[in-house]
N, C-alpha and C positions, 0 to 999 in steps of 0.2 A: 328572403320576401314575400310577402302572402299580397296574395292581387285580386278583388273584388270584381268583377265585371256584370254590371247589371244592364239585364239584355242580353239573350240570345239570338238575336239578330246576324248577319253575316259581318258587321263589322265587329259586333263584341265576340265572334267564333273566331273569326279570322286573326284575331289580336290574339288573343288565346293562344291558338294556334302556334302563331309565331313564338312570341316568348315561352311557353312551355318547351319548344324545339331548341330555341336557342339556350335555355339556363331548366333545365330539365327538373332543379333541387327548389327553384322556385313551386309553390303553392296556390294555383290559379284556379276559385269556383267563381263559374258563371248562374248567376241567376235569374229565370226566365219565366215570365207571367204564363205562357204559355206550355201546352202537353207538346211532347216531342213533334208530335207527328201534326200539330195544327199551323194551318198556314192560310195567309189573306191574301188575296190576289191572284196572279194566275203566273206569266213567267219575268224575268228580270232575262235584258238585252246588256253584253259588252260589246266592247270592238276587239281587234285582232290585238291590238295594241295594250290594251287591259288583259287579256290572256296571256301577251308575254311577261307582262309584269309579274301576274300568279305564278307564272314556268317560274321566275329566277326565285321567289320566294320560298315557294313549295312545290316540291315536285310531286307526291302523292296527292296531295290533293289537287292538285293541275292535272294531274290524268287522270280520275274521275271526271272530274269537271268534265275536261272534254270530251269523254265518254261519251256524253250527255248530251252535249249542245248540238241544235240543229244549225245549221250554218248557212249563209246566204250573203250573195256581194251584191246584189243590186239592192236600188231604190225605185220602187212605182208609187207615182202619183196618179191617180185619180181624177179628175177635171171637166166635166163639161161633153164626157165623151170620150174623151182622149187618156192615153195612159202613155203616160213617160216612166222608160226602165233609164236609171242611170245606173252603172256600173263601179267596179272599185274600191266598194265602202267596204268588206270585211267585216260585218256581224254577226254575234253569235246569239241564239238564247238559249234559253236553259228554266226548265222548273224550277219555281222559286222553291218549292216544297225540296225537290230534288237538292237541290241547293242547300237549302237547311240540312237534311240528313246527310249529303256527304261531310258538311265542314263539321256536322254533330260528331260523326264516327270516325272521323278525323282528330280531333279535337281529344273524345272517348281513350283515341291508342294510344296518344302521347300522355294520358295521366289526365288532365283535364277533368275537372269535379262539377259537374250538369245538375243542378236541382232547379229542375222542372214545376211549374202550378205555384212558383214561389213567386210573390211582388214584394220588391223591397220597397218600403216607404219612407226613409230615413235613414241615413248614415249613420243614426244610432244603431242598426242594426248590424252595422259593420264595424264594429270595434274592434282594433288589433290587426286591421288590413293598411298595410303602406301605401295601396294604391285603390283608390275604387273609380273604378273607368264607368261612367253613366253614357251607354247606348241604348238610351231607354227610350228613343226614338221621337216624335215629331211631338207628342204629348207629354216631355220629360217633365218627371215628378222633381228632380234634382234641380233643372232649371228654373223652373217655375217655385222651389220651395226658397232659392237665393238670386231671385230675379232681381235683385238692386243690387247682389255682386255682378253676376253675369250681363246685364241690361242687353237683354234680346230685343230684338224687332221684328215682328210678324207683320208681311206684307199680308194680306188676304186677297189672293187675284181674285176680278170680277166672274171670269168663265165656269161654268159649270162642267163637272166632270166624273164619269165614274168608269173602275175598273169591271170588265165584264171578260167574257173571254168565248172560243166557237172550239167547234171541231173541224171549221174548213181550213184545208191544208194552204201554205202559203208559200212560195221560192221568194220572196222579198219582204224588205220590209217597207209596208204597205201604208199611204197618206190615201185616204179616201174621204173630196169633197163632194158634196151633196147640199143642192138647193130645195130649200121645203115650201108648202105654204107658209111656214110660221120664221122661216127665217133659214142660213146657214147651220150645217151640221159637219164634223170632220169625227173620221174614224183614223185611230193610228192604231194598226195593224201588223201582229210578226208572230211566226211560229216561233215554238217553242221548246217542241219535240211531237214528234209522230202523231196525228190526228189531234191536237191540239195549239189553240193558239190565242194570243193576248188581244181582247177589243176595248180601245179607251174610247169613250165616244167624249165628244166634246163641243159646249156650244156657249153663247154668250146668254147673260141670265135675260134678257127680255124674249130671245126666242124659247131658250127653257119653258118659262111661263105661259108662249103663248101657246106652245107645243102641249102644256097641262102635266109636261112632267114632274113638277112639284107637286104633284098631287098623284102620283103612281107610285107604286110599290115594286120590288126589285121584278118579279117576273111581268110587270104592265111593261116595263120601260123594257126590258128584252125584246117583247113581244111587239113593242114598237119601232124598235131598231133593226127587227129580223123582216119588218115589211119595209122599213127603209131602203134594207140595202140587199132586198131578198135577189137582187137581178148577181150580186156580187156571192151572197154566201149561199148562192146555188143548192139552197134545201136545207144546209148544216144548220144548228140551232144556234140562239144565243145562249149561253153559260152564267152563271152569276155564282158570286161567293161571297159574300155582305158588301153586294154591289150598289153601296149608297150613293146618292150624288154630293157632292161635295164642292169645296172651291180651295185651290190649292195656298198653301199658306210658304210663303218666302219667308225663312228664317234668318236672320242674321244675327249673332250675339257680340256685345265687346269687347268679353273676356271669356276664355272657354274654361281656366283653369282656376279653383279654389282652393290653397290650401293643398290637400291629396286628390282632390276630386276633379277628373277633366271631363268635358263636354268631347262626344265622338259620334258621328255618324249625323244623324235627320238633327237628334237633340242639337247638334252647332251650328246647322246648317242645312239649306234644303237646296236640291234644283230639281226645276221643276220637267218630269216626264218628257216634254217635246224633245229634249235632247240625250235622252236615255242617262241620264248621271247620277243617278240618285242611290243604286248599291255602289256603282263604281267607284263615287265619290265617299261613300262611308268605309269601303274596305281600301282603298288609299289612306285612309283615316287611322286604319290600322296599321298599317303599314309602314306611317309616317310616326307613329308613336311608337310602334316596336323600334324601330332606327333609334331615335331619340333614348331610348330606356336601355338600348344596351350600348351605346356611344357615351352616354352621361354617367357619372360618379354616384349620383342621388336623384330619389325624384324629384325634389324640388327643380332643381338643374334640368332632368332630363322635362318635367315639363312646359317649363319654359321654353327649350329649345323646341319644343314640339309644336307649341301655337304659335311661336316667331318663324319656325319654317316654313309650317305648312300653310297659315294662313294667305299669305298669296296665291298659290295657286289656287285655293278654295275659292277665294275671290273672282277669280280670272274666270273662275268653269260657272258662278253664281252668276258673273254679270252674263255671259255667252247665254244662261239658260231663259237670263232675265229679257232679253234681246229675241229671243225665239217665242217665249210665252207671248211677248209683246203680240210679235207678227199675228201669231193663231187668233191670241183676243180681237184682233183687228182684220181678218180675214175678208168682212165685208169690204175692205177698202180694195182690195184688187178684185175682188168677183168681177169686175169686167175687163179684166187683162186679158189679151188673149192667150191659151191654155200653155203655149210656151215658155214666152214670159212668167208666167204667174209659178210654171213649176220650175226655174230656173229660180224664183223667189223664195221658192220653199226649200230648197237646196242650199240657196246662200243666207237664209234668214238670222243665223247666230254670228255671222262673220267668220265660223272657221274653214267653210269653204269658199273659196273665191275661185272669181274665173279663169285663173290660169292652172289652177290644180285641179279645177273642175275639169280642164280643156284635159288634162293629162289621163285623166281616167273615163271621162265619157266624150270623146272629139268628135265620135256624131251628133251627141247631141247639144255641144257645144256650137258646132256650125248651123244646126237648126235655129238658136239662139242668134246669130251673127242674121240670117237670112231674114229672120222674123223681126230683127230691128233694123236691119234694112229697108225692109218692106214700108215699115212706118216710117220710115224716112223717106223713101218714095212716092208715099200716100200725102207726106207732107209740103210735096209740089218740087221736089228735085229728082235729078238725073244721078241715081247712084246704082251702081251695079249690086245685083242682087242673088246672082248667080256663084259671084266670087266677090262677096263684100268685105269692106272694112271691118276692123272691130269697132265697137259703139264710139269709141273715143274719138275715132277718125272720122266719125261721120256727120256731115252738114246740121246746121240750126239755125233755125232765122227767127227773128224778135221783131217784129212789124219788115220795115226793107231792108233789115239788116241782116247780112248773111255771115254767120259765123263759119269759118269751114272746119273746125275740128270742136269739140266741146272741154275743153283743156282751157283753164284761166289760170290766170297770173291773180290770186288774190290781194285785196288792199291790205298793203303794209307799210305803216308810216315809218319813214324813214329819219326824221326828225333832224332833217340837214340840211332844211329852208333857211334862209336871212331875210329875216324879214318876213315871210312869205312869200319870198323869191324862190321857184326851184331852180338848181344851178345847175354844173357837169355832173355830178352826182347823181343827178337825177336822168338827165339826158341815157346818161351810160347804164342805169339801171333800167329805166324802162324801154333801151333801143335794143340792149344785147337780149333783154328775154324776149321782143318781139321777134328778135331776128331767131333765138332759138325755137321759136313755129307756133308757140301758144296761139289758139284761136281767139280769145279777148283778153285782155287788161285792165285792169281796174288801177286807178291812180290812189294811193293812199287818201285819208279823208283827208281834203282839202278845207277849211273853213273858208266862210261865209265873210267871216269879218276879223278886225282884228283881237277883237275880247271873244272872237269866236272860238281860237285857238285854244290847244291842247298845253301845248309846251311851246318857247320861243322856236323854237326847230322847227316846229309844224308848214305845210305849205297854205296857202290864200288863194281865192280867187275875187278878190277887192279891188283891184287897182289894175293899172293898165301896165305897170311892168309885169305882175306877176301874168296878166293872159299874154303878153308877150313869149314870155319864158315856158308858158306852156304850150304854146303854138308851135313854138319853136320841136319839144319834143313830139310832140302830135302829128307834125310834117316830118318827123325825121320817119316815127313809127308808118307812114300810110306811104312812105316813098320806098323803104326798104324792106316790108314785110307785108305778110295777107293778115295780119293781127287789126281785131278792130279794138278801140281802144274808149274807156268809161271813167268817167267824171265823178266821182264820187267825193259829194257835199255833203256837210257836217257842221255841227256847234257844238262845242263840247260842252258848254252846260255846265255845272256844277263841279265837271271835271276838269275844269281851265284851271289856267295860272299854274300849272305842276313842271316839275325837274323834266328832264331828259329820260328818256325809258333807261340808259344804262346812269342815271345818276341818283332814280329810286323815282321808279314808275309810279304814278297818280299821285306823290309826295309831292305839299306845296311848296311854291318857290319861295325862298326865303327875304329875297329881295328883287325888284323887277315884275313883280305878278300887277293883276289889273282885276276890276273888279268881276265878281261871277252872279249870275242868277240862274235860276229853276223854276220848274212848275213847283216848288213848295221851298221853305230856307232847311233846308235837311242837307249838312255838310256828308261827304263821301266817309273820310277819316273821324274822329273826333277832335283832330288836330288840324284836320282842312278849314280852308278859310268857308264861311257859313253863309251859302247864296241869297240873295234877293231874290222874293218871291216875283215872279214874272206878272206885270200889269199888260194892262191892252196896249195901249202903247210900248211896252216894249216888244210883246207879239207880233204887231202891225211893222214895226223896223226890224225883227228877223225874217219876217216872212219876205219882207223887199229885197234884205240883202241874199236871201235865199233867188231870188227872181233874180238879180241882177248877177248874180253868178252864173244862173242857168244862161243868161244872155251871152256871156262872156265867155260859156264855154263852147256854145254855138259856135261865135266866132274865130275861136281858138281851134275848131275842125273835130272835136268831139262826137263820138258816133253814139252816144249813149250819156247817160246821167244817171246818176242812183240818187236818193235820197236818204243820207246814215239816221236811223231811227232805232238804234239799236245801243248794246253795251253800257247804257246808264249815263248817255250823251245828253244832250236839253232833249230833241223831239221823244227820246228812249224817257228820259223823265218825266214826259206826259203820261206816256202807256204805262205804265207799272203803279199798281198799288201802292208797291214799297218807298216811290218817290214822289207819288201825287196823292199831299192829303191836302189840295183844294176842295173848297165848299160852293164854288160857283159852279157856272155850267160848264168848265173845263176839269172837272173833279168828280169826285164819286164811282157813277157807274163806266163801263166799260164803252157804252157809246160815250159819253162825255168824255174819258182821257184821250181818245181817238181823235177828238174835233181839233183840235188843233193843229197834231201833224197831219191830219187830211187836209186841212186849209192850207197848209204849206204846200203840203204836194200838188195839190188843185190849182195854188200858182202857179208852181214849176210848170207842170201839165201842159197848162196853158200860155206859158211863154215859148216851150221848148217846141220846134218842128212835130209836125203830126207823125210824118214817115220815119223817123226816131223812137228808138223805146225809150224806156224807162223804168226804173227798178227801185225797189225799197230794200233796204235790210234791217231787218227783225231781231233781236233775242227774242228765241221761242219758247226761252222758260230761263225764270230767276232763277234757277236752281236753290231756292230756298222756300218757305214755309209762309204762304202769305202773297207769293208775289206771283208773276204771270204763270201761265198754265199753257200747256202745246193746244190744248182745247179753246183758250182765248186767242192764242197768236192765228188760229187759222180762221176768226171773226175778223180779227185785226186784217190778216191776208184777204180775207172775202170783201172787206171794206175797200182797202184798195186797190186790188181788183176792178171793183164798180168803178173809182176813182182813175181807172186808167194805166195802172200798175201794167207793164209786161213779164215780169220778172221775180220772182220774192227771193233775195239771195239771205238765206237763214243760217244765222249763228246762234247761238246764246250764251245766256249770263254778263257779268262784269258787270250789273246793274247794283249791286252794296257787296260790299267787302267782305259779308260773313257769308257768301253764297259756297257752296259745296258741290263741285260739280263732280260727274263721275266721266272720271277719263277711261279713255281707250281708244283701238284703231278705229278711224270712221264714229267717233262718238255723239258727233251733232246729227247724223245721216236720217237717224229715225224721225229726227223733229222736219226735215225736209222732206220725206216720206209723206209724213203724214199731210202736211201744208199741201204738197203734190195734188193728193190722191183724196184730197177730203174737201179743201177748198176750189179744187179743178183749176191753177195755175202754175205756170212754170215757173221750176225752183232749181236755184245754185245752192248746195251746200257746201262746207269746208268743216275743217276742222277735224287735225291729227290723218290727214289721207296724206297717204307719202309716197304710195307708188302707182305707176300704168295699171298693174292689176286693179290695184280696188278702183281704180275710175272705172275699168269695162266691168267691173261688178256691178257699182253703183246704178251706173247707167243702164244696164242690160236688164235689170232687175225693177224698173222703173221709180227708182228712188228719189232720183232728181235728173233736171236736164241737162245742164252744165255742172264740172267740179272743179271747185276753185283749188287752188295749193299755195301752200305759205312757204312755209320753210323748205322745201325742197325746192325751191325756183332760186332761193335765196343763195344756196352752196352750188347750183346748176344753171344755170341759164337755158342749157339747151336741153331740159329734160322734156320736152316734146319729141323734139327733134331724134333723141335719143329713142325714144318711145316709137317714133314711126319708123324707127329702121327695125325694131324690136318686130314688130308685128306686120312689116312690109308694107307701112303706106307711104309708097311712095311718090305719091301727087300731093304731098307738102311742099308748101314752098319754100324755097332756100334763095338768098341776093346771090348773084353769079359770084360774087368776091369768095364765096362759103361754099360754091359746087361740088370743087376736086374733093372738100371734108365729107361731104355729104355722099358722094357715090363710094367712099372709103367706109364708112359706118354700116352704109346700107349692105355692101359685101361680105364685113365682117360680122353682121349681124345675123344673117342667112346660115353662117359656118357655126356662131356663138351659142343660137336660140337650138339649133339642131345637137350640138355636143349635148350640152344643159339639159334638154328632155331628154337626151338618150340614157346620160347619166342619170337622172333623175328616176327611170325606169327599170333601170339596171339594179338600181341601189334601192329599188322598195322590194319588200319582199313579197312574194305573193300572199296573200290573204288564204287564210281557213279555206274558204269557200272553195278556189280556186285550186286550192291543193286537193279540195277533197272530188272535186270533180275532176281531175283528174289520177284517181284512183281507178281500179279495178271494178266492174262492174256489179260483185255482189260489197267490197266494202259502200261504193256510192250508191247501193239500193240500201242498203242500212242505214 
């Protein structure tokens, strides 16, 4: 077999090494456009886990690499005159030039033929090769030549950054956040060899221009940062090496393979430098391609296996990088945070690190986080313990005069089990059991304000006396047997009405027994859905009156709170989104016009709802499709509702149009809550694939929401909150006397179970290389 590798970076060289070692008879040629000792940038960084992988796949290169590495265990976060050091991270840095020389030497020793100063522009120059590995970087010529086949997407991010270096020694991966007269600047810095450290400077494009950096050359930019970070640099210079300013391109490709050509490394996918995964991702591509080649009988099958098997892991890494880079792009959103909370946000920004695993590696720091959170709760008027505080999820919260004992919320979830809108025994058990289970606040499913407002024939309603009495029975039970507060979510299905029960075909139209539907505009949800009638002013007046009447019934039923549902493509949401609102009157067109009717409804509801009781609105913060609502639109919508008297924004996303393509993942909607909370300055509740108490604490401690709603975890575990209270030792959680012995038991068991699990995790976690280095004798440690 003959293999051509186009690009002599770490990815191309490592693949050549692994293949040549496994199959010495294979002819492998690497074509590199640069000279052997050319290098751009400064250092690269790997985690201990990545080094473990290198050790498994090629011992000789691993031994040389690890001899050259600088190790550190801490992340140091400098913000507003404070420094927070968080240990247990296990990182290492190496000069990019040194890494390339090591891999070049290893490849040549195995018999790989490397041609330097050779640029391949077309596969016609590589006739006779069985496999062509396009590892030719971000500006891949192969990807561009076959752009219609590979179908790349390049998201050029707004922030500006430049790679520089310094002689300043560092003993931690260091983040420096510096306020200037022009705006915020960020430095990502780490040591990669004695006397050398990488410095990546980043800022938003407006700050970059205001500071005049768009008009500076390399040396002038370096001098600018020498002045800005002078106290930290301690007289050490900033170094340059083609340190141009640029914007990061997040690259994805629909396909990675064409015939015998395969994309690898940055040609295939990029990951933002803020999670230090670019070189890691590329070299792990090499391993995956090598494994596919040795496990399959021919090139075609191997390349198909490589793409299929590798794609999920690459996309997960890219998703984490996306979340991280967005955090840095909007760092000004968090600039007013207390430094402890800010540092916690830095550590947990990509969701890879959470509250619990940070407690294992840096318990003293998480103790500070807990105390800081409790101090904020005390400043809000609660008498809470700040010396030995409860974890964030078990801190109280207030909306107007309604006190919520903890931050865990039962998310609104349709049960589709009502008869003519009347909630029955199913609903009593459903809501009653979860109230007893300990959650601080409960939301009803979307309760419809009229018979023709229902989504399905099984939806609950609040338009007649029978329904009001049935809901009062549930509310009374919740209040008599728990400390939970209960919120009535009111909505109107609009064009998504007259559809089947969820388990019979979600959002599919009823085949018989349906009713007329209407919406902002006459646009059906599915092509075969009922075409809604465009609402008239008379329709609007009737619907508004129905919402007001439902609010009055909710007050008589004893609800603590009311929410107006303006999300998920239902009636009020259909006015907000430009995808579903094509009106040409004063209720269509601009965002100001589109929000007009939902605000009218909310203001009418607020007027009839008691002033001491809170109200919330549920919004879809993005439509997840081009031309729809953007997160920035939703910030403006939230501000408008806040001015109208909303106390909480319940942040969801999507479900507006069927062609939406959400980007799912853990806590995937939390960034939208984060943005609305910290830009619109309104309390938020987040929801969306939040499944553990650990995640709840992470979100709250980082200031990304004030309340956290969980749906599916509550479906299978009514005692979710009680179990979490036992785990974290929140003994003050309410429990009815009938269940008190069970509470005592689980609290006793959890103390032991948690200690055993944490001990197991600590014992099972290998020491980081930095920890091992610190345990060496003095000469080795000095080296």
